C-alpha positions as CSV (number, residue, x, y, z in Angstrom):
1,M,186.4,114.0,301.2
2,P,187.8,112.1,297.8
3,D,186.3,113.6,294.8
4,A,183.8,111.1,293.1
5,S,184.4,112.1,289.6
6,R,187.8,110.8,289.5
7,D,186.3,107.4,289.6
8,C,184.4,107.7,287.0
9,P,186.4,108.7,284.0
10,D,184.4,110.8,280.8
11,K,184.5,108.0,278.5
12,G,183.8,110.2,275.5
13,P,180.3,110.0,273.3
14,I,178.8,106.7,272.8
15,I,178.6,106.2,269.4
16,S,175.6,104.0,268.1
17,D,176.0,100.6,266.5
18,D,173.4,101.9,264.1
19,T,176.2,104.1,262.3
20,P,176.3,103.0,258.5
21,R,180.0,101.3,258.0
22,P,181.7,99.8,254.9
23,L,180.9,96.4,254.3
24,D,183.5,93.7,254.8
25,D,185.1,92.4,251.8
26,A,183.1,89.2,251.8
27,S,180.1,91.1,251.7
28,F,181.0,93.9,249.3
29,K,182.3,90.9,246.8
30,Q,178.8,89.4,247.1
31,E,176.9,92.5,246.7
32,L,178.8,93.5,243.8
33,A,179.1,90.0,241.6
34,A,175.3,90.4,242.0
35,M,175.4,93.7,239.9
36,L,177.4,91.9,237.1
37,P,174.1,91.6,234.6
38,H,172.9,94.9,235.5
39,L,176.3,96.4,234.7
40,R,176.7,94.7,231.5
41,A,173.2,95.7,230.7
42,F,173.5,99.2,231.0
43,G,177.2,98.8,229.6
44,R,175.9,97.2,226.3
45,S,172.9,100.0,226.5
46,L,175.5,103.0,226.3
47,T,178.4,101.3,224.0
48,G,175.9,99.6,221.7
49,N,178.7,97.0,221.7
50,A,178.5,93.6,223.5
51,D,182.5,93.5,223.9
52,L,183.0,96.7,224.4
53,A,180.5,96.4,227.4
54,D,182.4,93.7,228.8
55,D,185.8,96.0,228.5
56,L,183.6,98.5,230.5
57,V,181.8,96.0,233.1
58,Q,185.7,94.9,233.8
59,E,187.1,98.5,234.1
60,T,184.0,99.3,236.4
61,M,184.3,96.1,239.0
62,L,188.1,96.8,238.8
63,K,187.6,100.5,239.9
64,A,184.7,99.3,242.4
65,W,186.6,97.2,244.3
66,K,189.5,99.7,244.9
67,A,186.5,102.1,245.9
68,R,185.1,100.0,248.2
69,A,185.8,101.3,251.4
70,S,184.0,104.8,250.1
71,Y,180.6,102.3,249.3
72,I,178.5,102.6,253.0
73,P,175.1,101.0,252.5
74,G,172.4,103.1,253.2
75,P,170.1,105.7,251.0
76,S,172.4,104.9,247.4
77,S,171.9,100.8,246.6
78,M,175.0,99.2,245.2
79,K,173.3,99.4,241.7
80,S,173.1,103.2,241.8
81,W,176.6,103.7,243.4
82,A,178.3,101.2,240.7
83,F,176.3,102.5,237.9
84,V,177.9,106.2,238.4
85,I,181.4,104.1,238.3
86,L,180.8,102.4,235.3
87,R,179.0,105.6,233.5
88,N,182.5,107.9,234.1
89,C,184.1,104.5,232.9
90,F,182.4,104.8,229.6
91,L,182.6,108.8,229.5
92,S,186.1,108.5,230.0
93,Q,186.8,106.2,227.2
94,M,184.8,108.7,225.3
95,R,186.9,111.1,225.7
96,R,189.9,108.4,224.1
97,K,187.5,107.8,221.4
98,K,187.3,104.0,222.1
99,F,184.1,103.3,221.5
100,T,182.9,103.8,218.3
101,A,179.4,103.2,219.3
102,E,179.3,100.6,216.5
103,Y,175.8,98.5,216.0
104,D,175.3,95.3,217.4
105,E,172.4,92.6,216.9
106,L,173.0,91.6,220.5
107,A,172.4,95.4,221.8
108,A,168.9,95.5,220.7
109,E,167.6,95.0,224.0
110,R,165.3,98.0,225.0
111,L,161.7,99.3,224.0
112,L,160.8,102.3,224.8
113,V,157.9,102.8,223.4
114,A,155.7,100.0,222.0
115,P,152.7,101.3,220.1
116,D,149.9,98.4,219.7
117,D,150.2,99.1,215.5
118,Q,153.6,99.1,215.7
119,D,154.3,97.7,211.9
120,D,157.7,97.4,209.8
121,S,158.8,100.9,210.5
122,L,159.3,100.9,214.0
123,H,161.8,97.2,214.4
124,L,163.8,96.5,218.0
125,S,167.1,96.8,215.6
126,D,165.8,100.7,214.5
127,V,165.2,101.8,217.8
128,Q,168.1,100.7,219.2
129,R,170.0,102.2,216.3
130,A,168.3,105.6,216.8
131,L,168.8,105.4,220.8
132,M,173.0,105.8,219.6
133,L,172.0,108.5,217.8
134,L,171.3,110.9,220.4
135,P,173.7,112.8,222.6
136,V,175.1,110.8,225.4
137,D,173.6,112.7,228.3
138,Q,169.6,112.0,226.8
139,R,170.6,108.7,225.7
140,E,171.3,107.4,229.1
141,A,168.6,109.1,230.5
142,L,166.2,107.3,228.7
143,I,167.8,104.1,229.1
144,L,167.8,104.4,233.1
145,I,164.6,106.2,233.2
146,G,162.2,104.6,229.7
147,A,164.0,100.9,230.1
148,G,165.6,100.3,233.7
149,Q,162.5,101.7,235.2
150,L,164.4,103.6,237.8
151,S,163.0,106.8,239.5
152,Y,163.6,110.6,238.4
153,E,165.3,110.8,241.9
154,E,167.8,107.3,241.3
155,G,169.0,108.5,237.8
156,A,169.8,112.2,238.8
157,D,171.9,110.2,241.4
158,I,173.6,108.2,239.0
159,C,174.0,110.8,236.8
160,G,175.0,113.6,239.4
161,V,172.1,116.2,238.0
162,A,169.1,117.8,239.7
163,V,166.0,115.7,239.0
164,G,164.6,118.8,236.9
165,T,167.5,118.1,234.8
166,M,166.7,114.7,234.7
167,K,163.1,114.8,233.9
168,S,164.1,117.6,231.4
169,R,166.5,114.5,229.2
170,V,164.2,112.0,229.3
171,S,161.8,114.2,227.8
172,R,163.9,115.7,225.1
173,A,165.2,112.3,224.2
174,R,161.8,110.5,224.0
175,A,161.0,113.5,221.2
176,A,164.3,113.1,219.6
177,L,164.4,109.3,219.3
178,Q,160.8,109.9,217.9
179,A,161.5,112.3,215.5
180,I,164.6,110.4,214.1
181,L,162.1,107.1,213.7
182,D,159.3,109.1,212.0
183,G,161.8,111.4,209.8
184,G,164.0,109.2,208.0
185,E,167.1,110.7,209.1
186,M,168.4,106.9,209.3
187,P,167.7,104.0,206.9
188,L,165.9,101.4,208.3
189,R,167.1,98.3,208.8
190,S,164.8,96.0,206.6
191,D,167.3,92.9,206.4
192,D,165.7,90.0,208.3
193,P,164.1,92.0,211.3
194,L,162.6,90.3,214.6
195,P,159.4,90.0,214.6
196,P,157.9,92.6,217.0
197,S,156.4,89.9,219.3
198,E,159.8,88.2,219.6
199,A,161.8,91.7,219.8
200,F,159.4,92.5,222.2
201,A,160.2,89.7,224.7
202,T,163.8,89.7,224.0
203,I,163.8,93.8,225.4
204,M,161.6,93.3,228.5
205,G,163.6,90.4,229.8
206,S,166.7,92.8,229.3
207,V,164.3,95.2,231.3
208,D,164.0,92.8,234.1
209,Q,167.7,92.6,234.6
210,L,168.2,96.1,235.2
211,T,165.3,96.2,237.1
212,G,166.5,93.7,240.0
213,G,168.2,94.1,242.7
214,G,177.7,109.9,247.1
215,P,179.5,110.0,243.7
216,S,182.5,107.8,242.9
217,P,186.0,107.8,242.1
218,D,186.2,108.1,237.7
């Protein structure tokens, strides 16, 4: 009697159609293009200069395209994945002393604290300049969590640190920023400052850009 098992060869394990896979090139291009405003906003926050930020974004886009096969849609969003690449590019450029964090009026896009009694001693330009005096790790944490309104988990994933570390950085950054503004550690910018109401509207528009919507290669 013939062995029935020979007529039913083992086809191996069945792979679920739900297994996450890399995006096809067209879909990846579309998602990456949608990240441009967010990448520019993050880049300008880190560099303090629109032109340097554009260079940083261009490098980020090229690296992201080359690493597209490593992006698997899932828990990590395209924004978080691309922000990791941009951050790594920025740190590499910092090591090469390319970014000098020079002040640029266009970079005054974040309002992390907006007290109701804000007066001439706390203009947007002063806040932006004070941000540039913070250590890089504190500045990016405050930008991501305070202005970008990302969760501590998302910020920690982007920066490659523990959630507790991210919370600590944000807390220290806020305290340091307030100390700089209150302690006269930098000359306040008194020439033609933005009215608080106009400054607030400008900053919140940039925050809206940031909130729309595994480590990557350096």
